[in-house]
N, C-alpha and C positions, 0 to 999 in steps of 0.2 A: 496560189494564195487566194484565200477567200476573205473578202471584206464584208462585214455586215454594216449596213447603213440604216440608221434609225432617225427619222424626222421627229424631233422631240415634242413639237407642238402641232396640233392640227390633225393628228392621227392618220388614218388611211387615206384621206383626201390629199394631204400633203405628200405622203409617200407615193401616191399614184402620180401626182404632178412631177415629182422628182424622177420617178421611174421613166416617165415620158421624155423628159429632158435627156436622161442617160441613154435611152434607147435610140435617140436621134443620132448618136455617135456611132459611126460604122465600126470602130474598134470594139465597141461594147455590145453590139447586137448578139443575142444568144447567150450572153454571159450574166444576165440579170434575171433574178427570179425572186418571188416573195420568200422571205426567210422561212425555213422549215419545209419548203416544198421539195419534192424529189428532183434531182438534176435531170435535165434533158426531157422533161415531161412534154414539152412542146405545146401544151394546152394552157393558155393563160387562165389562171385561177384568180380568186379574190386577192387583192393586195392587202397584206397585213400591215402592221405597224413598222415593218422593217423589210429591207431588201438584202439579198445576198448576191455579191458580185464575185465571180470567179475570174481571177486575173492570170494571164500568162506572163511570159518573160519580156514582153514588148513594152510599149509605152502606155498601156492601159491605165496604170496607176496615176500617171500625170493627167490623163484624160478625165478619170473619175474626179480627181482633185479639182481640176479646172471647172468641170461642169457643176460640181457641188457648190463651189464658191460663186460661180456666175448665177446659179439658181438662187442661192441665198441673197445675193445682191438685189434680186427683184422682189423679195418678200418684204412685207411690212410687219411690224410687231415683233413679238418675242418668239422667233422661230430659230431653232438650232438643229444641226445635224451631227450625230455622233457616229463616227466611223471606228470600227473595231476589228482586230484580227488577233485572236489569242490574247496575249497580255499587252498588246500595243493598242492604244486608243487615243483618239483626239475628238474634241467637240469644237465645232465652228458655229458661231452665232451670227444671225442676220443683223442685229442692231449695230450700226456703225460701219458695216461693209459698204453700204451704198455711197458713203462719202470718201472712201479711200481712193487715192490716185493709182495709176497703173502699176507703179513700182511697189506700192503697198499691197495691192491685190496679188501681184506675183509673189510677194513675200509670204502671204497667207497660204497660197497654193503650194509653194515650196515647203512650208512647214508641214503641211498634210503629207506630201510625198515623203519627206524625210522621216516622218513617224513610222512609215511602213516599209521603208527600204530595208533589205536584209543587211546585216552587219557585213561590211567589207565589199558590198556590191555598189557599183557606181556606173 
């Protein structure tokens, strides 16, 4: 599965910040690259307005969702992240996330995961 992540406001700087957060996760290292760059290039290039994340069958999807939500909770202003894979897509917005309690944050994270889970997979 490939998920394209696009930080809707702030352009390349926001995407670069989110990429750094994602790269800190051991499960995701080597799976993130600027959208449109060849896989396995090994050479960091310029970060564009989007990231492409290749996910395996493990828990990487939950990790991506948790990191995106956590990153958005630290943003101020009108920042959103759009995650897409084929015809499945979800947008998560920063405003209001900061004030959510733990259960509500878990709910947002779960909604992202459910958007991309394969039919019948659990």
